[in-house]
C-alpha positions in Angstrom: -10.1 -14.4 -15.3 -13.3 -12.8 -13.9 -15.3 -15.5 -15.7 -13.1 -18.2 -14.2 -13.4 -16.9 -10.7 -17.2 -16.5 -11.0 -17.4 -20.1 -12.3 -15.4 -21.3 -9.3 -17.5 -19.4 -6.8 -20.6 -20.8 -8.4 -19.3 -24.4 -8.0 -18.3 -23.7 -4.4 -21.7 -22.2 -3.6 -23.5 -25.2 -5.2 -21.5 -27.6 -3.0 -22.3 -25.6 0.1 -26.0 -25.6 -0.6 -26.1 -29.3 -1.7 -24.1 -30.6 1.3 -26.9 -30.6 3.8 -29.3 -32.1 1.3 -26.8 -34.8 0.4 -26.3 -35.6 4.1 -30.1 -35.8 4.6 -30.4 -38.1 1.6 -27.6 -40.3 2.9 -29.6 -41.2 6.0 -29.7 -44.0 6.9 -26.3 -45.5 6.1 -26.5 -48.4 8.5 -29.1 -50.5 10.4 -31.5 -48.8 12.8 -32.3 -50.0 16.3 -35.7 -50.2 17.9 -35.2 -50.7 21.6 -38.3 -52.1 23.3 -39.1 -52.3 27.0 -40.3 -55.9 27.1 -39.0 -59.3 26.1 -39.3 -61.7 23.1 -42.8 -62.8 22.4 -44.4 -59.7 24.0 -46.8 -57.4 22.2 -44.0 -54.8 21.8 -41.8 -57.4 20.2 -44.4 -58.5 17.7 -45.5 -55.0 16.8 -42.0 -53.6 16.5 -41.1 -56.5 14.1 -44.1 -55.9 11.9 -43.5 -52.2 11.6 -39.7 -52.5 11.6 -39.6 -55.0 8.7 -41.7 -52.7 6.5 -39.7 -49.6 7.5 -36.5 -51.4 6.8 -37.6 -52.3 3.3 -38.6 -48.7 2.6 -35.3 -47.3 3.9 -33.0 -49.9 2.4 -31.5 -50.9 5.7 -32.8 -53.4 8.3 -34.4 -52.4 11.5 -33.1 -54.4 14.5 -35.3 -55.1 17.5 -33.4 -54.9 20.8 -35.0 -56.2 24.0 -34.3 -54.3 27.2 -36.9 -55.4 29.7 -37.2 -54.4 33.3 -37.9 -51.5 35.7 -41.3 -50.7 34.1 -39.6 -49.9 30.8 -37.0 -47.5 32.4 -34.0 -49.7 31.2 -35.1 -49.4 27.6 -35.7 -45.7 27.9 -32.3 -45.1 29.6 -30.6 -47.0 26.8 -32.1 -44.7 24.2 -31.6 -41.6 26.4 -27.8 -42.3 26.5 -27.5 -43.1 22.8 -26.0 -40.7 20.3 -28.6 -38.5 18.6 -27.7 -39.7 15.2 -31.0 -41.3 14.1 -29.9 -44.9 14.6 -31.5 -45.7 18.0 -35.2 -45.2 18.9 -37.4 -46.2 21.8 -40.3 -48.2 20.6 -42.1 -47.5 23.8 -45.3 -47.8 25.7 -47.1 -45.8 28.4 -44.9 -47.6 30.9 -41.6 -45.7 30.3 -43.4 -42.6 29.1 -46.1 -42.0 31.7 -45.6 -44.4 34.6 -41.9 -44.3 35.4 -41.7 -40.5 35.7 -44.7 -40.6 38.1 -43.8 -43.5 40.4 -40.1 -42.8 40.9 -39.2 -40.3 43.6 -36.1 -39.6 41.6 -37.0 -40.4 38.0 -34.0 -41.6 35.9 -35.0 -39.2 33.1 -37.3 -36.3 32.1 -39.6 -37.7 29.5 -40.3 -34.3 28.0 -36.7 -33.1 27.9 -34.5 -36.2 27.4 -36.2 -37.5 24.2 -37.2 -36.3 20.8 -40.8 -37.2 19.8 -41.1 -38.8 16.3 -44.6 -40.2 16.0 -47.5 -41.7 17.9 -47.9 -45.4 16.9 -51.3 -46.5 18.2 -53.3 -48.2 20.9 -53.2 -51.8 22.0 -56.1 -54.2 23.1 -56.1 -56.0 26.4 -58.3 -58.9 27.5 -59.1 -60.0 31.0 -58.6 -63.7 31.3 -58.7 -66.3 34.1 -57.4 -69.8 34.6 -60.2 -72.4 34.1 -60.0 -73.3 37.8 -61.6 -70.0 38.6 -65.4 -70.5 38.9 -66.3 -67.3 37.0 -67.8 -67.2 33.5 -68.1 -63.4 33.3 -66.7 -60.3 34.9 -69.6 -59.8 37.3 -69.1 -63.4 38.5 -65.4 -62.8 38.9 -66.1 -59.7 41.1 -68.6 -61.7 43.2 -66.1 -64.6 43.7 -63.3 -62.2 44.6 -65.6 -60.4 47.2 -66.4 -63.8 48.8 -62.8 -64.8 48.7 -60.6 -61.8 49.5 -56.9 -62.1 48.4 -57.5 -65.7 47.2 -56.9 -64.6 43.5 -53.4 -63.7 42.2 -53.2 -61.5 39.2 -50.1 -61.5 37.0 -48.8 -58.2 35.8 -46.3 -58.0 33.0 -46.6 -54.2 32.5 -47.8 -51.2 34.3 -51.0 -50.8 32.3 -52.1 -54.3 33.5 -51.1 -53.4 37.1 -52.8 -50.1 37.3 -55.9 -51.0 35.3 -56.5 -54.1 37.3 -55.9 -52.2 40.6 -58.4 -49.6 39.5 -61.0 -52.2 38.6 -60.5 -53.9 42.0 -60.7 -50.6 43.9 -63.9 -49.6 42.1 -65.6 -52.9 43.0 -64.2 -53.3 46.6 -62.3 -56.5 45.9 -58.8 -57.5 46.9 -56.4 -59.2 44.4 -52.8 -60.1 45.0 -50.5 -58.6 42.3 -47.6 -60.8 41.1 -45.2 -58.8 39.0 -43.2 -60.2 36.0 -40.7 -58.5 33.7 -43.1 -59.1 30.8 -46.3 -61.0 29.9 -44.6 -64.0 28.3 -42.8 -64.6 31.6 -46.1 -64.9 33.4 -47.8 -67.4 31.0 -46.3 -70.6 32.5 -47.5 -69.7 36.0 -50.9 -68.6 34.6 -51.4 -71.9 32.6 -50.3 -73.9 35.7 -52.8 -72.0 37.9 -50.2 -70.6 40.2 -51.6 -67.2 39.3 -55.3 -67.1 38.2 -55.9 -63.7 36.6 -54.2 -61.8 33.8 -55.1 -58.5 32.1 -53.1 -59.2 29.0 -52.5 -58.2 25.4 -53.9 -60.0 22.4 -50.5 -61.5 21.5 -50.3 -63.2 24.9 -53.9 -64.1 25.6 -55.7 -65.0 22.3 -53.8 -68.2 21.4 -54.6 -69.6 24.8 -58.2 -68.4 24.7 -58.7 -70.2 21.4 -57.0 -73.3 22.7 -59.3 -73.3 25.7 -56.5 -73.1 28.3 -57.6 -69.7 29.4 -61.1 -68.2 29.8 -61.8 -64.7 28.6 -64.2 -62.5 30.5 -64.0 -59.1 28.8 -61.9 -56.7 26.8 -60.6 -53.8 28.9 -61.9 -51.2 26.5 -65.3 -49.5 26.3 -65.8 -51.2 22.9 -65.6 -54.7 21.6 -62.5 -55.8 19.8 -62.7 -57.2 16.2 -60.1 -59.8 17.3 -62.7 -61.5 19.6 -66.0 -59.8 18.6 -68.1 -62.1 20.9 -66.3 -60.9 24.0 -68.1 -58.1 25.9 -66.5 -54.8 26.4 -65.7 -53.4 29.9 -68.8 -51.2 29.7 -71.0 -54.0 28.5 -69.8 -56.0 31.5 -71.1 -53.3 33.8 -68.0 -51.2 34.4 -67.2 -47.6 33.6 -64.6 -46.7 31.1 -61.1 -46.5 32.5 -59.3 -43.2 32.1 -56.0 -44.8 31.0 -55.1 -46.8 27.9 -52.1 -48.8 26.6 -50.5 -46.7 24.0 -47.2 -46.8 21.9 -44.9 -44.1 20.5 -41.6 -43.8 18.8 -39.0 -41.4 20.2 -35.3 -40.8 19.8 -32.7 -39.3 22.2 -32.7 -35.5 22.9 -31.0 -33.4 20.2 -32.1 -35.6 17.2 -31.6 -33.4 14.1 -34.8 -31.9 12.7 -34.1 -33.3 9.2 -33.8 -36.9 10.6 -37.0 -36.4 12.7 -38.8 -35.3 9.6 -37.5 -38.2 7.5 -38.4 -40.8 10.2 -41.8 -39.3 10.8 -42.6 -39.3 7.0 -41.5 -42.9 6.7 -43.4 -44.1 9.8 -46.6 -42.4 8.7 -46.3 -44.2 5.3 -45.8 -47.5 7.1 -48.7 -47.1 9.5 -51.0 -46.0 6.7 -50.3 -49.0 4.5 -53.4 -51.3 4.4 -51.5 -54.5 4.6 -49.6 -53.3 7.7 -52.7 -52.0 9.4 -54.3 -55.4 8.8 -51.3 -57.2 10.3 -51.3 -55.0 13.3 -55.1 -55.3 13.6 -54.8 -59.1 13.9 -52.6 -58.4 17.0 -55.3 -56.1 18.5 -53.4 -53.0 17.7 -55.1 -49.9 16.3 -52.4 -48.0 14.3 -52.5 -44.2 14.5 -49.6 -41.8 13.6 -49.0 -38.2 14.5 -46.7 -35.3 13.9 -43.8 -34.9 16.4 -45.5 -31.8 17.9 -48.8 -33.8 18.4 -46.8 -36.6 20.1 -45.1 -34.1 22.4 -48.6 -32.8 23.5 -49.9 -36.3 24.0 -46.9 -37.2 26.2 -47.4 -34.2 28.4 -51.2 -34.9 28.7 -50.6 -38.6 29.5 -48.2 -37.7 32.3 -51.0 -35.9 34.1 -53.6 -38.6 33.3 -51.4 -41.4 34.7 -50.5 -39.4 37.7 -54.1 -39.3 38.8 -54.7 -42.9 37.8 -51.7 -44.2 39.8 -52.9 -42.3 42.8 -56.4 -43.7 42.4 -55.0 -47.2 42.1 -53.0 -46.8 45.3 -49.6 -47.2 43.6 -47.0 -45.6 45.8 -43.8 -43.8 44.7 -40.7 -45.9 44.9 
């Protein structure tokens, strides 16, 4: 009898110990959602699909890209904030919802450091400054000279807050006045840009490069301090005579607050594998995206640091709280 009882207790104990492990191994058990803050055809859309497809193959379940554009990325962030912390909904976000919304809203719709669970940094994106061919400027210095001679004559399209703030900082540094025309996302701005109704765009590789190669837009510089391998003949911002900007367009993956530690660890591990894969890095590189992963703790520190950086940048650019 004692042996029988001991055997039963051993079996029960084994089930108790194995239960959490089994639950962890069972994840995921259905498709995962990547909620993105911009529309179809945007850089976020392209990058999320490249990464999501590889991640889905590794996990054995598809990753579905969900578009939630508007309000500087706040709509996408709120969607994830209000989702169940079960590991099936993530914000594939940019600096817009992470760093800008908390700084420009008098009453922010969420606390970026408390209402989300960091998973991993994703990387940094490349932007190019382009103009409509009707603009008589073949370089950034020529654009600045033309804008000084023609104040408020040039309209610049903004499909995201990086473009808005970076262009505003560039204008302020050089004493020029450009009229900002906001769009929900870059693809929405393209028809007006190609038609010449807006003349300037600080845009992502996904949006600008096809039109640069087709000759329908003229590129003046990349907004980074180094040249981009996507268009290696295009001068960097520094080479064009400008100081490096303090802000950069970055991406990260977060879940809602309260995401279980074992799910965070699993997703981080899988995402690190995806971002390290040479084929994926090459695909992302063709989009002007520099992949870089992190631990959840490192991402938490980055998010906190970027809040402070963007607060100063928004003030310098003259962007008022809403």
